[in-house]
C-alpha positions as CSV (number, residue, x, y, z in Angstrom):
1,M,101.1,197.4,64.2
2,V,101.7,199.3,67.4
3,L,99.4,200.5,70.2
4,V,99.6,204.2,71.1
5,A,98.5,205.6,74.5
6,I,97.6,209.3,74.4
7,D,97.3,211.3,77.7
8,L,95.9,214.9,77.4
9,K,96.8,217.1,80.4
10,I,95.3,220.5,81.2
11,G,98.3,221.9,83.1
12,E,102.0,222.0,82.7
13,F,104.1,218.8,82.4
14,E,105.0,217.2,85.8
15,A,107.3,214.3,86.5
16,S,104.4,212.2,87.8
17,H,102.9,212.3,84.3
18,K,105.8,210.1,83.0
19,G,105.2,207.5,85.8
20,Q,101.5,207.4,85.0
21,M,102.2,206.9,81.3
22,E,104.6,204.1,82.1
23,L,101.8,202.4,84.0
24,Y,99.5,202.6,81.0
25,L,102.2,201.2,78.7
26,R,103.0,198.3,81.0
27,Y,99.2,197.5,81.1
28,L,99.1,197.5,77.3
29,E,102.2,195.2,77.1
30,K,100.7,192.8,79.6
31,Y,97.0,192.6,78.6
32,E,96.4,194.1,75.1
33,I,99.4,193.4,72.9
34,V,99.1,190.5,70.4
35,D,101.9,188.4,68.9
36,G,103.9,190.2,66.3
37,E,103.0,193.7,67.5
38,N,105.8,196.2,68.5
39,S,105.9,197.6,72.0
40,P,103.3,200.3,72.7
41,I,104.3,204.0,72.7
42,G,103.0,206.8,74.8
43,L,102.3,210.5,74.0
44,I,101.7,213.1,76.7
45,L,100.2,216.4,75.6
46,C,100.4,219.3,78.0
47,I,99.7,223.0,77.9
48,G,103.3,223.9,79.0
49,K,106.6,222.4,80.1
50,N,109.6,222.9,82.2
51,E,112.5,222.4,79.8
52,E,114.8,221.0,82.5
53,H,112.2,218.4,83.6
54,V,111.6,217.2,80.1
55,E,115.3,217.0,79.3
56,L,116.1,215.0,82.5
57,L,113.2,212.6,82.1
C-alpha cells in the first residue's frame, strides 16, 4: 500500500510547486503512514511546463 498526493495546478509548472509537494509528502510520512506502507509519492499535474525546470528539478 502507498499513499499518493495529487496536486492539480491551473498554470505552468513552477519550481515552488516541487517544494509544496515535498511539504505534503513529509506530512503524510509523519502523520498518515502506517507500519508496512511504502513512502508516499506525489504527482503534480500542470497545464504546461518549462523543459529545463523539470529536468533540473
